[in-house]
PDB file of the backbone (N, CA, C, O) and the ligand in Angstrom, with CONECT records:
HET     ZN  A 101       1
ATOM      1  N   MET A   1      63.317  35.685 147.587  1.00  0.00           N
ATOM      2  CA  MET A   1      63.006  35.129 146.268  1.00  0.00           C
ATOM      3  C   MET A   1      61.616  34.497 146.297  1.00  0.00           C
ATOM      4  O   MET A   1      61.351  33.590 147.085  1.00  0.00           O
ATOM      5  N   SER A   2      60.761  34.974 145.454  1.00  0.00           N
ATOM      6  CA  SER A   2      59.409  34.437 145.410  1.00  0.00           C
ATOM      7  C   SER A   2      59.323  33.281 144.439  1.00  0.00           C
ATOM      8  O   SER A   2      59.940  33.301 143.374  1.00  0.00           O
ATOM      9  N   VAL A   3      58.557  32.278 144.809  1.00  0.00           N
ATOM     10  CA  VAL A   3      58.347  31.155 143.898  1.00  0.00           C
ATOM     11  C   VAL A   3      56.975  31.261 143.233  1.00  0.00           C
ATOM     12  O   VAL A   3      56.586  30.395 142.449  1.00  0.00           O
ATOM     13  N   GLU A   4      56.263  32.312 143.549  1.00  0.00           N
ATOM     14  CA  GLU A   4      54.873  32.385 143.072  1.00  0.00           C
ATOM     15  C   GLU A   4      54.742  33.181 141.775  1.00  0.00           C
ATOM     16  O   GLU A   4      53.669  33.169 141.172  1.00  0.00           O
ATOM     17  N   THR A   5      55.748  33.846 141.339  1.00  0.00           N
ATOM     18  CA  THR A   5      55.764  34.707 140.137  1.00  0.00           C
ATOM     19  C   THR A   5      54.694  34.377 139.094  1.00  0.00           C
ATOM     20  O   THR A   5      53.499  34.448 139.381  1.00  0.00           O
ATOM     21  N   ASP A   6      55.126  34.017 137.892  1.00  0.00           N
ATOM     22  CA  ASP A   6      54.144  33.741 136.844  1.00  0.00           C
ATOM     23  C   ASP A   6      54.092  32.252 136.528  1.00  0.00           C
ATOM     24  O   ASP A   6      53.640  31.854 135.454  1.00  0.00           O
ATOM     25  N   ARG A   7      54.552  31.436 137.462  1.00  0.00           N
ATOM     26  CA  ARG A   7      54.548  30.000 137.210  1.00  0.00           C
ATOM     27  C   ARG A   7      53.210  29.400 137.580  1.00  0.00           C
ATOM     28  O   ARG A   7      52.532  29.881 138.488  1.00  0.00           O
ATOM     29  N   ASP A   8      52.828  28.344 136.871  1.00  0.00           N
ATOM     30  CA  ASP A   8      51.627  27.604 137.214  1.00  0.00           C
ATOM     31  C   ASP A   8      52.083  26.317 137.900  1.00  0.00           C
ATOM     32  O   ASP A   8      52.390  25.318 137.249  1.00  0.00           O
ATOM     33  N   LEU A   9      52.119  26.371 139.230  1.00  0.00           N
ATOM     34  CA  LEU A   9      52.680  25.256 139.988  1.00  0.00           C
ATOM     35  C   LEU A   9      51.860  23.986 139.805  1.00  0.00           C
ATOM     36  O   LEU A   9      52.402  22.881 139.776  1.00  0.00           O
ATOM     37  N   GLY A  10      50.547  24.156 139.683  1.00  0.00           N
ATOM     38  CA  GLY A  10      49.688  22.992 139.484  1.00  0.00           C
ATOM     39  C   GLY A  10      49.999  22.296 138.169  1.00  0.00           C
ATOM     40  O   GLY A  10      50.018  21.068 138.095  1.00  0.00           O
ATOM     41  N   ALA A  11      50.247  23.100 137.121  1.00  0.00           N
ATOM     42  CA  ALA A  11      50.575  22.531 135.812  1.00  0.00           C
ATOM     43  C   ALA A  11      51.929  21.848 135.848  1.00  0.00           C
ATOM     44  O   ALA A  11      52.117  20.795 135.239  1.00  0.00           O
ATOM     45  N   GLU A  12      52.881  22.451 136.569  1.00  0.00           N
ATOM     46  CA  GLU A  12      54.202  21.824 136.680  1.00  0.00           C
ATOM     47  C   GLU A  12      54.104  20.491 137.402  1.00  0.00           C
ATOM     48  O   GLU A  12      54.773  19.521 137.046  1.00  0.00           O
ATOM     49  N   LEU A  13      53.257  20.464 138.420  1.00  0.00           N
ATOM     50  CA  LEU A  13      53.097  19.232 139.183  1.00  0.00           C
ATOM     51  C   LEU A  13      52.463  18.148 138.310  1.00  0.00           C
ATOM     52  O   LEU A  13      52.779  16.967 138.453  1.00  0.00           O
ATOM     53  N   ALA A  14      51.570  18.552 137.408  1.00  0.00           N
ATOM     54  CA  ALA A  14      50.877  17.585 136.562  1.00  0.00           C
ATOM     55  C   ALA A  14      51.778  17.053 135.452  1.00  0.00           C
ATOM     56  O   ALA A  14      51.472  16.019 134.859  1.00  0.00           O
ATOM     57  N   SER A  15      52.872  17.732 135.163  1.00  0.00           N
ATOM     58  CA  SER A  15      53.747  17.300 134.080  1.00  0.00           C
ATOM     59  C   SER A  15      54.571  16.091 134.508  1.00  0.00           C
ATOM     60  O   SER A  15      54.877  15.938 135.690  1.00  0.00           O
ATOM     61  N   PRO A  16      54.932  15.230 133.554  1.00  0.00           N
ATOM     62  CA  PRO A  16      55.708  14.032 133.883  1.00  0.00           C
ATOM     63  C   PRO A  16      57.048  14.375 134.530  1.00  0.00           C
ATOM     64  O   PRO A  16      57.619  13.551 135.245  1.00  0.00           O
ATOM     65  N   ARG A  17      57.550  15.577 134.287  1.00  0.00           N
ATOM     66  CA  ARG A  17      58.843  15.960 134.845  1.00  0.00           C
ATOM     67  C   ARG A  17      58.817  16.050 136.358  1.00  0.00           C
ATOM     68  O   ARG A  17      59.862  15.993 137.006  1.00  0.00           O
ATOM     69  N   ALA A  18      57.636  16.188 136.919  1.00  0.00           N
ATOM     70  CA  ALA A  18      57.536  16.297 138.376  1.00  0.00           C
ATOM     71  C   ALA A  18      57.704  14.939 139.049  1.00  0.00           C
ATOM     72  O   ALA A  18      58.011  14.865 140.239  1.00  0.00           O
ATOM     73  N   GLY A  19      57.503  13.869 138.290  1.00  0.00           N
ATOM     74  CA  GLY A  19      57.526  12.542 138.897  1.00  0.00           C
ATOM     75  C   GLY A  19      56.125  12.134 139.297  1.00  0.00           C
ATOM     76  O   GLY A  19      55.177  12.898 139.117  1.00  0.00           O
ATOM     77  N   HIS A  20      55.988  10.955 139.829  1.00  0.00           N
ATOM     78  CA  HIS A  20      54.655  10.392 140.043  1.00  0.00           C
ATOM     79  C   HIS A  20      54.313  10.101 141.485  1.00  0.00           C
ATOM     80  O   HIS A  20      53.145   9.886 141.806  1.00  0.00           O
ATOM     81  N   ARG A  21      55.299  10.087 142.363  1.00  0.00           N
ATOM     82  CA  ARG A  21      55.022   9.678 143.735  1.00  0.00           C
ATOM     83  C   ARG A  21      55.571  10.677 144.711  1.00  0.00           C
ATOM     84  O   ARG A  21      56.639  11.252 144.500  1.00  0.00           O
ATOM     85  N   GLY A  22      54.836  10.883 145.781  1.00  0.00           N
ATOM     86  CA  GLY A  22      55.348  11.698 146.864  1.00  0.00           C
ATOM     87  C   GLY A  22      54.639  13.025 146.996  1.00  0.00           C
ATOM     88  O   GLY A  22      53.619  13.279 146.356  1.00  0.00           O
ATOM     89  N   ILE A  23      55.200  13.856 147.835  1.00  0.00           N
ATOM     90  CA  ILE A  23      54.602  15.148 148.120  1.00  0.00           C
ATOM     91  C   ILE A  23      55.213  16.208 147.200  1.00  0.00           C
ATOM     92  O   ILE A  23      56.387  16.110 146.842  1.00  0.00           O
ATOM     93  N   PRO A  24      54.422  17.228 146.811  1.00  0.00           N
ATOM     94  CA  PRO A  24      54.946  18.271 145.937  1.00  0.00           C
ATOM     95  C   PRO A  24      55.846  19.255 146.667  1.00  0.00           C
ATOM     96  O   PRO A  24      55.477  19.813 147.701  1.00  0.00           O
ATOM     97  N   VAL A  25      57.024  19.453 146.112  1.00  0.00           N
ATOM     98  CA  VAL A  25      57.920  20.482 146.635  1.00  0.00           C
ATOM     99  C   VAL A  25      58.424  21.308 145.461  1.00  0.00           C
ATOM    100  O   VAL A  25      58.480  20.827 144.329  1.00  0.00           O
ATOM    101  N   ASP A  26      58.788  22.549 145.740  1.00  0.00           N
ATOM    102  CA  ASP A  26      59.483  23.336 144.740  1.00  0.00           C
ATOM    103  C   ASP A  26      60.961  23.072 144.960  1.00  0.00           C
ATOM    104  O   ASP A  26      61.434  23.071 146.097  1.00  0.00           O
ATOM    105  N   ALA A  27      61.690  22.848 143.877  1.00  0.00           N
ATOM    106  CA  ALA A  27      63.091  22.463 144.039  1.00  0.00           C
ATOM    107  C   ALA A  27      63.945  23.075 142.951  1.00  0.00           C
ATOM    108  O   ALA A  27      63.459  23.433 141.878  1.00  0.00           O
ATOM    109  N   ILE A  28      65.238  23.189 143.252  1.00  0.00           N
ATOM    110  CA  ILE A  28      66.173  23.762 142.292  1.00  0.00           C
ATOM    111  C   ILE A  28      67.271  22.748 141.985  1.00  0.00           C
ATOM    112  O   ILE A  28      67.829  22.126 142.889  1.00  0.00           O
ATOM    113  N   CYS A  29      67.569  22.594 140.706  1.00  0.00           N
ATOM    114  CA  CYS A  29      68.611  21.665 140.264  1.00  0.00           C
ATOM    115  C   CYS A  29      69.976  22.245 140.616  1.00  0.00           C
ATOM    116  O   CYS A  29      70.266  23.403 140.316  1.00  0.00           O
ATOM    117  N   THR A  30      70.811  21.429 141.256  1.00  0.00           N
ATOM    118  CA  THR A  30      72.134  21.925 141.633  1.00  0.00           C
ATOM    119  C   THR A  30      73.058  22.011 140.426  1.00  0.00           C
ATOM    120  O   THR A  30      74.115  22.638 140.491  1.00  0.00           O
ATOM    121  N   GLY A  31      72.654  21.372 139.312  1.00  0.00           N
ATOM    122  CA  GLY A  31      73.496  21.398 138.120  1.00  0.00           C
ATOM    123  C   GLY A  31      73.283  22.648 137.280  1.00  0.00           C
ATOM    124  O   GLY A  31      74.244  23.333 136.928  1.00  0.00           O
ATOM    125  N   CYS A  32      72.016  22.950 136.952  1.00  0.00           N
ATOM    126  CA  CYS A  32      71.741  24.046 136.010  1.00  0.00           C
ATOM    127  C   CYS A  32      70.865  25.133 136.629  1.00  0.00           C
ATOM    128  O   CYS A  32      70.517  26.098 135.948  1.00  0.00           O
ATOM    129  N   GLN A  33      70.506  24.998 137.895  1.00  0.00           N
ATOM    130  CA  GLN A  33      69.707  25.997 138.618  1.00  0.00           C
ATOM    131  C   GLN A  33      68.264  26.096 138.120  1.00  0.00           C
ATOM    132  O   GLN A  33      67.549  27.034 138.470  1.00  0.00           O
ATOM    133  N   THR A  34      67.842  25.137 137.311  1.00  0.00           N
ATOM    134  CA  THR A  34      66.441  25.107 136.908  1.00  0.00           C
ATOM    135  C   THR A  34      65.560  24.897 138.135  1.00  0.00           C
ATOM    136  O   THR A  34      65.884  24.098 139.013  1.00  0.00           O
ATOM    137  N   VAL A  35      64.453  25.615 138.187  1.00  0.00           N
ATOM    138  CA  VAL A  35      63.495  25.450 139.274  1.00  0.00           C
ATOM    139  C   VAL A  35      62.270  24.736 138.722  1.00  0.00           C
ATOM    140  O   VAL A  35      61.732  25.125 137.685  1.00  0.00           O
ATOM    141  N   HIS A  36      61.834  23.701 139.409  1.00  0.00           N
ATOM    142  CA  HIS A  36      60.666  22.952 138.948  1.00  0.00           C
ATOM    143  C   HIS A  36      59.994  22.282 140.138  1.00  0.00           C
ATOM    144  O   HIS A  36      60.634  21.928 141.128  1.00  0.00           O
ATOM    145  N   VAL A  37      58.677  22.122 140.005  1.00  0.00           N
ATOM    146  CA  VAL A  37      57.957  21.371 141.024  1.00  0.00           C
ATOM    147  C   VAL A  37      58.322  19.901 140.876  1.00  0.00           C
ATOM    148  O   VAL A  37      58.316  19.359 139.771  1.00  0.00           O
ATOM    149  N   LYS A  38      58.639  19.265 141.993  1.00  0.00           N
ATOM    150  CA  LYS A  38      58.980  17.843 141.992  1.00  0.00           C
ATOM    151  C   LYS A  38      58.183  17.134 143.067  1.00  0.00           C
ATOM    152  O   LYS A  38      57.816  17.718 144.087  1.00  0.00           O
ATOM    153  N   ARG A  39      57.926  15.868 142.815  1.00  0.00           N
ATOM    154  CA  ARG A  39      57.372  15.036 143.874  1.00  0.00           C
ATOM    155  C   ARG A  39      58.508  14.271 144.525  1.00  0.00           C
ATOM    156  O   ARG A  39      59.370  13.714 143.846  1.00  0.00           O
ATOM    157  N   VAL A  40      58.500  14.252 145.844  1.00  0.00           N
ATOM    158  CA  VAL A  40      59.491  13.461 146.569  1.00  0.00           C
ATOM    159  C   VAL A  40      58.795  12.643 147.632  1.00  0.00           C
ATOM    160  O   VAL A  40      57.819  13.081 148.241  1.00  0.00           O
ATOM    161  N   ARG A  41      59.306  11.463 147.839  1.00  0.00           N
ATOM    162  CA  ARG A  41      58.835  10.696 148.993  1.00  0.00           C
ATOM    163  C   ARG A  41      59.460  11.325 150.229  1.00  0.00           C
ATOM    164  O   ARG A  41      60.649  11.641 150.233  1.00  0.00           O
ATOM    165  N   PRO A  42      58.670  11.506 151.269  1.00  0.00           N
ATOM    166  CA  PRO A  42      59.212  12.138 152.478  1.00  0.00           C
ATOM    167  C   PRO A  42      60.488  11.464 152.963  1.00  0.00           C
ATOM    168  O   PRO A  42      61.375  12.129 153.496  1.00  0.00           O
ATOM    169  N   SER A  43      60.588  10.147 152.782  1.00  0.00           N
ATOM    170  CA  SER A  43      61.772   9.425 153.261  1.00  0.00           C
ATOM    171  C   SER A  43      63.032   9.827 152.501  1.00  0.00           C
ATOM    172  O   SER A  43      64.143   9.576 152.967  1.00  0.00           O
ATOM    173  N   GLU A  44      62.864  10.458 151.318  1.00  0.00           N
ATOM    174  CA  GLU A  44      64.031  10.884 150.540  1.00  0.00           C
ATOM    175  C   GLU A  44      64.627  12.180 151.077  1.00  0.00           C
ATOM    176  O   GLU A  44      65.803  12.462 150.848  1.00  0.00           O
ATOM    177  N   VAL A  45      63.837  12.960 151.781  1.00  0.00           N
ATOM    178  CA  VAL A  45      64.300  14.294 152.167  1.00  0.00           C
ATOM    179  C   VAL A  45      64.284  14.564 153.661  1.00  0.00           C
ATOM    180  O   VAL A  45      64.765  15.604 154.111  1.00  0.00           O
ATOM    181  N   THR A  46      63.734  13.636 154.431  1.00  0.00           N
ATOM    182  CA  THR A  46      63.679  13.876 155.870  1.00  0.00           C
ATOM    183  C   THR A  46      63.685  12.558 156.628  1.00  0.00           C
ATOM    184  O   THR A  46      63.297  11.518 156.094  1.00  0.00           O
ATOM    185  N   LYS A  47      64.120  12.612 157.853  1.00  0.00           N
ATOM    186  CA  LYS A  47      64.094  11.413 158.696  1.00  0.00           C
ATOM    187  C   LYS A  47      62.813  11.337 159.502  1.00  0.00           C
ATOM    188  O   LYS A  47      62.473  10.292 160.055  1.00  0.00           O
ATOM    189  N   THR A  48      62.107  12.454 159.562  1.00  0.00           N
ATOM    190  CA  THR A  48      60.868  12.468 160.342  1.00  0.00           C
ATOM    191  C   THR A  48      59.693  12.121 159.437  1.00  0.00           C
ATOM    192  O   THR A  48      58.827  12.954 159.170  1.00  0.00           O
ATOM    193  N   THR A  49      59.679  10.875 158.972  1.00  0.00           N
ATOM    194  CA  THR A  49      58.683  10.489 157.976  1.00  0.00           C
ATOM    195  C   THR A  49      57.276  10.367 158.541  1.00  0.00           C
ATOM    196  O   THR A  49      56.312  10.256 157.782  1.00  0.00           O
ATOM    197  N   ASP A  50      57.148  10.384 159.850  1.00  0.00           N
ATOM    198  CA  ASP A  50      55.801  10.290 160.406  1.00  0.00           C
ATOM    199  C   ASP A  50      55.148  11.663 160.542  1.00  0.00           C
ATOM    200  O   ASP A  50      53.992  11.768 160.953  1.00  0.00           O
ATOM    201  N   ALA A  51      55.895  12.716 160.194  1.00  0.00           N
ATOM    202  CA  ALA A  51      55.334  14.061 160.279  1.00  0.00           C
ATOM    203  C   ALA A  51      54.370  14.299 159.120  1.00  0.00           C
ATOM    204  O   ALA A  51      54.513  13.722 158.043  1.00  0.00           O
ATOM    205  N   ASP A  52      53.399  15.152 159.363  1.00  0.00           N
ATOM    206  CA  ASP A  52      52.496  15.559 158.299  1.00  0.00           C
ATOM    207  C   ASP A  52      53.305  16.387 157.299  1.00  0.00           C
ATOM    208  O   ASP A  52      53.959  17.355 157.688  1.00  0.00           O
ATOM    209  N   PRO A  53      53.267  16.015 156.009  1.00  0.00           N
ATOM    210  CA  PRO A  53      54.072  16.737 155.012  1.00  0.00           C
ATOM    211  C   PRO A  53      53.822  18.235 155.013  1.00  0.00           C
ATOM    212  O   PRO A  53      54.727  19.024 154.742  1.00  0.00           O
ATOM    213  N   VAL A  54      52.599  18.620 155.317  1.00  0.00           N
ATOM    214  CA  VAL A  54      52.251  20.037 155.308  1.00  0.00           C
ATOM    215  C   VAL A  54      53.066  20.820 156.335  1.00  0.00           C
ATOM    216  O   VAL A  54      53.314  22.015 156.169  1.00  0.00           O
ATOM    217  N   THR A  55      53.477  20.130 157.395  1.00  0.00           N
ATOM    218  CA  THR A  55      54.184  20.825 158.466  1.00  0.00           C
ATOM    219  C   THR A  55      55.700  20.820 158.270  1.00  0.00           C
ATOM    220  O   THR A  55      56.423  21.430 159.058  1.00  0.00           O
ATOM    221  N   LEU A  56      56.186  20.143 157.236  1.00  0.00           N
ATOM    222  CA  LEU A  56      57.627  20.064 157.023  1.00  0.00           C
ATOM    223  C   LEU A  56      58.180  21.434 156.628  1.00  0.00           C
ATOM    224  O   LEU A  56      57.557  22.193 155.885  1.00  0.00           O
ATOM    225  N   ASP A  57      59.362  21.718 157.150  1.00  0.00           N
ATOM    226  CA  ASP A  57      60.041  22.965 156.825  1.00  0.00           C
ATOM    227  C   ASP A  57      61.057  22.674 155.719  1.00  0.00           C
ATOM    228  O   ASP A  57      61.961  21.858 155.900  1.00  0.00           O
ATOM    229  N   ALA A  58      60.906  23.340 154.582  1.00  0.00           N
ATOM    230  CA  ALA A  58      61.778  23.061 153.433  1.00  0.00           C
ATOM    231  C   ALA A  58      63.252  23.227 153.796  1.00  0.00           C
ATOM    232  O   ALA A  58      64.111  22.522 153.268  1.00  0.00           O
ATOM    233  N   ARG A  59      63.539  24.165 154.703  1.00  0.00           N
ATOM    234  CA  ARG A  59      64.942  24.413 155.062  1.00  0.00           C
ATOM    235  C   ARG A  59      65.550  23.239 155.801  1.00  0.00           C
ATOM    236  O   ARG A  59      66.771  23.103 155.868  1.00  0.00           O
ATOM    237  N   ALA A  60      64.681  22.373 156.368  1.00  0.00           N
ATOM    238  CA  ALA A  60      65.174  21.226 157.124  1.00  0.00           C
ATOM    239  C   ALA A  60      65.285  19.984 156.240  1.00  0.00           C
ATOM    240  O   ALA A  60      65.749  18.938 156.694  1.00  0.00           O
ATOM    241  N   LEU A  61      64.864  20.098 154.992  1.00  0.00           N
ATOM    242  CA  LEU A  61      64.890  18.934 154.115  1.00  0.00           C
ATOM    243  C   LEU A  61      66.252  18.790 153.451  1.00  0.00           C
ATOM    244  O   LEU A  61      66.956  19.773 153.218  1.00  0.00           O
ATOM    245  N   THR A  62      66.605  17.562 153.155  1.00  0.00           N
ATOM    246  CA  THR A  62      67.880  17.307 152.486  1.00  0.00           C
ATOM    247  C   THR A  62      67.660  17.270 150.977  1.00  0.00           C
ATOM    248  O   THR A  62      66.533  17.124 150.504  1.00  0.00           O
ATOM    249  N   SER A  63      68.758  17.403 150.227  1.00  0.00           N
ATOM    250  CA  SER A  63      68.646  17.331 148.776  1.00  0.00           C
ATOM    251  C   SER A  63      68.296  15.901 148.368  1.00  0.00           C
ATOM    252  O   SER A  63      68.535  14.948 149.111  1.00  0.00           O
ATOM    253  N   PHE A  64      67.729  15.775 147.177  1.00  0.00           N
ATOM    254  CA  PHE A  64      67.305  14.455 146.711  1.00  0.00           C
ATOM    255  C   PHE A  64      67.664  14.319 145.235  1.00  0.00           C
ATOM    256  O   PHE A  64      67.855  15.310 144.531  1.00  0.00           O
ATOM    257  N   LYS A  65      67.750  13.090 144.789  1.00  0.00           N
ATOM    258  CA  LYS A  65      68.141  12.835 143.416  1.00  0.00           C
ATOM    259  C   LYS A  65      66.902  12.706 142.538  1.00  0.00           C
ATOM    260  O   LYS A  65      65.960  11.990 142.875  1.00  0.00           O
ATOM    261  N   HIS A  66      66.917  13.410 141.402  1.00  0.00           N
ATOM    262  CA  HIS A  66      65.776  13.382 140.497  1.00  0.00           C
ATOM    263  C   HIS A  66      66.278  13.713 139.103  1.00  0.00           C
ATOM    264  O   HIS A  66      67.288  14.397 138.933  1.00  0.00           O
ATOM    265  N   VAL A  67      65.561  13.220 138.118  1.00  0.00           N
ATOM    266  CA  VAL A  67      65.969  13.518 136.743  1.00  0.00           C
ATOM    267  C   VAL A  67      65.790  15.001 136.448  1.00  0.00           C
ATOM    268  O   VAL A  67      64.761  15.590 136.781  1.00  0.00           O
ATOM    269  N   CYS A  68      66.810  15.606 135.815  1.00  0.00           N
ATOM    270  CA  CYS A  68      66.686  16.960 135.295  1.00  0.00           C
ATOM    271  C   CYS A  68      66.701  16.865 133.778  1.00  0.00           C
ATOM    272  O   CYS A  68      67.610  16.285 133.183  1.00  0.00           O
ATOM    273  N   TYR A  69      65.671  17.449 133.162  1.00  0.00           N
ATOM    274  CA  TYR A  69      65.562  17.322 131.716  1.00  0.00           C
ATOM    275  C   TYR A  69      66.546  18.235 130.998  1.00  0.00           C
ATOM    276  O   TYR A  69      66.933  17.968 129.861  1.00  0.00           O
ATOM    277  N   ARG A  70      66.948  19.306 131.660  1.00  0.00           N
ATOM    278  CA  ARG A  70      67.924  20.174 131.020  1.00  0.00           C
ATOM    279  C   ARG A  70      69.328  19.557 131.102  1.00  0.00           C
ATOM    280  O   ARG A  70      70.092  19.594 130.138  1.00  0.00           O
ATOM    281  N   CYS A  71      69.650  18.992 132.270  1.00  0.00           N
ATOM    282  CA  CYS A  71      70.949  18.313 132.423  1.00  0.00           C
ATOM    283  C   CYS A  71      70.934  16.955 131.713  1.00  0.00           C
ATOM    284  O   CYS A  71      71.986  16.385 131.422  1.00  0.00           O
ATOM    285  N   GLN A  72      69.737  16.450 131.441  1.00  0.00           N
ATOM    286  CA  GLN A  72      69.554  15.157 130.768  1.00  0.00           C
ATOM    287  C   GLN A  72      70.165  14.008 131.546  1.00  0.00           C
ATOM    288  O   GLN A  72      70.679  13.051 130.967  1.00  0.00           O
ATOM    289  N   THR A  73      70.105  14.113 132.852  1.00  0.00           N
ATOM    290  CA  THR A  73      70.556  13.033 133.716  1.00  0.00           C
ATOM    291  C   THR A  73      69.940  13.218 135.090  1.00  0.00           C
ATOM    292  O   THR A  73      69.298  14.233 135.359  1.00  0.00           O
ATOM    293  N   ALA A  74      70.135  12.240 135.953  1.00  0.00           N
ATOM    294  CA  ALA A  74      69.677  12.395 137.329  1.00  0.00           C
ATOM    295  C   ALA A  74      70.655  13.293 138.066  1.00  0.00           C
ATOM    296  O   ALA A  74      71.865  13.066 138.045  1.00  0.00           O
ATOM    297  N   THR A  75      70.113  14.317 138.720  1.00  0.00           N
ATOM    298  CA  THR A  75      70.964  15.270 139.432  1.00  0.00           C
ATOM    299  C   THR A  75      70.418  15.452 140.833  1.00  0.00           C
ATOM    300  O   THR A  75      69.372  14.909 141.188  1.00  0.00           O
ATOM    301  N   TRP A  76      71.146  16.227 141.622  1.00  0.00           N
ATOM    302  CA  TRP A  76      70.674  16.549 142.973  1.00  0.00           C
ATOM    303  C   TRP A  76      69.853  17.826 142.924  1.00  0.00           C
ATOM    304  O   TRP A  76      70.222  18.809 142.282  1.00  0.00           O
ATOM    305  N   TRP A  77      68.730  17.778 143.623  1.00  0.00           N
ATOM    306  CA  TRP A  77      67.822  18.924 143.716  1.00  0.00           C
ATOM    307  C   TRP A  77      67.716  19.350 145.172  1.00  0.00           C
ATOM    308  O   TRP A  77      67.660  18.507 146.068  1.00  0.00           O
ATOM    309  N   ASN A  78      67.687  20.647 145.408  1.00  0.00           N
ATOM    310  CA  ASN A  78      67.480  21.165 146.752  1.00  0.00           C
ATOM    311  C   ASN A  78      66.047  21.662 146.884  1.00  0.00           C
ATOM    312  O   ASN A  78      65.622  22.534 146.127  1.00  0.00           O
ATOM    313  N   PRO A  79      65.303  21.118 147.835  1.00  0.00           N
ATOM    314  CA  PRO A  79      63.936  21.615 148.043  1.00  0.00           C
ATOM    315  C   PRO A  79      63.983  23.057 148.546  1.00  0.00           C
ATOM    316  O   PRO A  79      64.752  23.371 149.454  1.00  0.00           O
ATOM    317  N   THR A  80      63.172  23.925 147.968  1.00  0.00           N
ATOM    318  CA  THR A  80      63.121  25.314 148.428  1.00  0.00           C
ATOM    319  C   THR A  80      61.804  25.624 149.122  1.00  0.00           C
ATOM    320  O   THR A  80      61.715  26.601 149.867  1.00  0.00           O
ATOM    321  N   ALA A  81      60.790  24.818 148.892  1.00  0.00           N
ATOM    322  CA  ALA A  81      59.498  25.044 149.540  1.00  0.00           C
ATOM    323  C   ALA A  81      58.673  23.771 149.474  1.00  0.00           C
ATOM    324  O   ALA A  81      58.691  23.057 148.471  1.00  0.00           O
ATOM    325  N   VAL A  82      57.955  23.495 150.542  1.00  0.00           N
ATOM    326  CA  VAL A  82      56.949  22.437 150.513  1.00  0.00           C
ATOM    327  C   VAL A  82      55.650  23.084 150.050  1.00  0.00           C
ATOM    328  O   VAL A  82      55.167  24.036 150.663  1.00  0.00           O
ATOM    329  N   LEU A  83      55.094  22.568 148.977  1.00  0.00           N
ATOM    330  CA  LEU A  83      53.899  23.192 148.395  1.00  0.00           C
ATOM    331  C   LEU A  83      52.661  22.655 149.100  1.00  0.00           C
ATOM    332  O   LEU A  83      51.900  21.849 148.565  1.00  0.00           O
ATOM    333  N   SER A  84      52.499  23.141 150.328  1.00  0.00           N
ATOM    334  CA  SER A  84      51.439  22.589 151.172  1.00  0.00           C
ATOM    335  C   SER A  84      50.053  22.839 150.578  1.00  0.00           C
ATOM    336  O   SER A  84      49.131  22.055 150.803  1.00  0.00           O
ATOM    337  N   GLY A  85      49.904  23.925 149.821  1.00  0.00           N
ATOM    338  CA  GLY A  85      48.610  24.189 149.176  1.00  0.00           C
ATOM    339  C   GLY A  85      48.242  23.070 148.221  1.00  0.00           C
ATOM    340  O   GLY A  85      47.087  22.651 148.160  1.00  0.00           O
ATOM    341  N   LEU A  86      49.233  22.583 147.469  1.00  0.00           N
ATOM    342  CA  LEU A  86      48.979  21.498 146.523  1.00  0.00           C
ATOM    343  C   LEU A  86      48.741  20.180 147.248  1.00  0.00           C
ATOM    344  O   LEU A  86      47.977  19.339 146.776  1.00  0.00           O
ATOM    345  N   VAL A  87      49.393  20.000 148.393  1.00  0.00           N
ATOM    346  CA  VAL A  87      49.131  18.800 149.196  1.00  0.00           C
ATOM    347  C   VAL A  87      47.669  18.784 149.614  1.00  0.00           C
ATOM    348  O   VAL A  87      46.985  17.766 149.505  1.00  0.00           O
ATOM    349  N   GLU A  88      47.204  19.929 150.095  1.00  0.00           N
ATOM    350  CA  GLU A  88      45.807  20.034 150.554  1.00  0.00           C
ATOM    351  C   GLU A  88      44.836  19.810 149.394  1.00  0.00           C
ATOM    352  O   GLU A  88      43.813  19.146 149.561  1.00  0.00           O
ATOM    353  N   THR A  89      45.152  20.357 148.227  1.00  0.00           N
ATOM    354  CA  THR A  89      44.284  20.188 147.064  1.00  0.00           C
ATOM    355  C   THR A  89      44.155  18.714 146.698  1.00  0.00           C
ATOM    356  O   THR A  89      43.066  18.226 146.397  1.00  0.00           O
ATOM    357  N   GLU A  90      45.291  18.014 146.729  1.00  0.00           N
ATOM    358  CA  GLU A  90      45.259  16.596 146.367  1.00  0.00           C
ATOM    359  C   GLU A  90      44.494  15.781 147.399  1.00  0.00           C
ATOM    360  O   GLU A  90      43.790  14.830 147.061  1.00  0.00           O
ATOM    361  N   ARG A  91      44.643  16.166 148.655  1.00  0.00           N
ATOM    362  CA  ARG A  91      43.893  15.442 149.693  1.00  0.00           C
ATOM    363  C   ARG A  91      42.402  15.615 149.504  1.00  0.00           C
ATOM    364  O   ARG A  91      41.630  14.666 149.646  1.00  0.00           O
ATOM    365  N   ALA A  92      42.005  16.823 149.186  1.00  0.00           N
ATOM    366  CA  ALA A  92      40.587  17.098 148.976  1.00  0.00           C
ATOM    367  C   ALA A  92      40.071  16.272 147.805  1.00  0.00           C
ATOM    368  O   ALA A  92      38.962  15.741 147.856  1.00  0.00           O
ATOM    369  N   ALA A  93      40.881  16.164 146.743  1.00  0.00           N
ATOM    370  CA  ALA A  93      40.485  15.406 145.568  1.00  0.00           C
ATOM    371  C   ALA A  93      40.331  13.931 145.899  1.00  0.00           C
ATOM    372  O   ALA A  93      39.428  13.257 145.403  1.00  0.00           O
ATOM    373  N   GLU A  94      41.233  13.441 146.749  1.00  0.00           N
ATOM    374  CA  GLU A  94      41.163  12.028 147.116  1.00  0.00           C
ATOM    375  C   GLU A  94      39.925  11.729 147.952  1.00  0.00           C
ATOM    376  O   GLU A  94      39.329  10.657 147.847  1.00  0.00           O
ATOM    377  N   GLU A  95      39.554  12.692 148.780  1.00  0.00           N
ATOM    378  CA  GLU A  95      38.383  12.483 149.619  1.00  0.00           C
ATOM    379  C   GLU A  95      37.096  12.453 148.811  1.00  0.00           C
ATOM    380  O   GLU A  95      36.102  11.863 149.235  1.00  0.00           O
ATOM    381  N   ASP A  96      37.114  13.096 147.635  1.00  0.00           N
ATOM    382  CA  ASP A  96      35.932  13.110 146.774  1.00  0.00           C
ATOM    383  C   ASP A  96      35.727  11.781 146.043  1.00  0.00           C
ATOM    384  O   ASP A  96      34.631  11.496 145.559  1.00  0.00           O
ATOM    385  N   ARG A  97      36.772  10.984 145.966  1.00  0.00           N
ATOM    386  CA  ARG A  97      36.705   9.768 145.188  1.00  0.00           C
ATOM    387  C   ARG A  97      35.820   8.713 145.802  1.00  0.00           C
ATOM    388  O   ARG A  97      35.674   7.627 145.241  1.00  0.00           O
TER     389      ARG A  97
HETATM  390 ZN    ZN A 101      69.662  20.518 135.782  1.00  0.00          ZN2+
END
């Protein structure tokens, strides 16, 4: 299953639905199967919080609680991919500041 299809991951990340803190991951809602980019704090999905987020394996991450706009409540989301490209982009932007 590809996550790169016709989605604009950067735009999804910029939307309020992604949340405001943490690293970008692609995730699927366990309630309605909606797929959306979400920000998660590493401590929410892994015990190895000292690891570089870019090196995290999505399959090793645990599900996390986040608001789903379709379910209209906080639901559990399963991370399907760590969007390391977006992590790198944000780091580059921060270094320019
Ligand atoms: Zn949902």
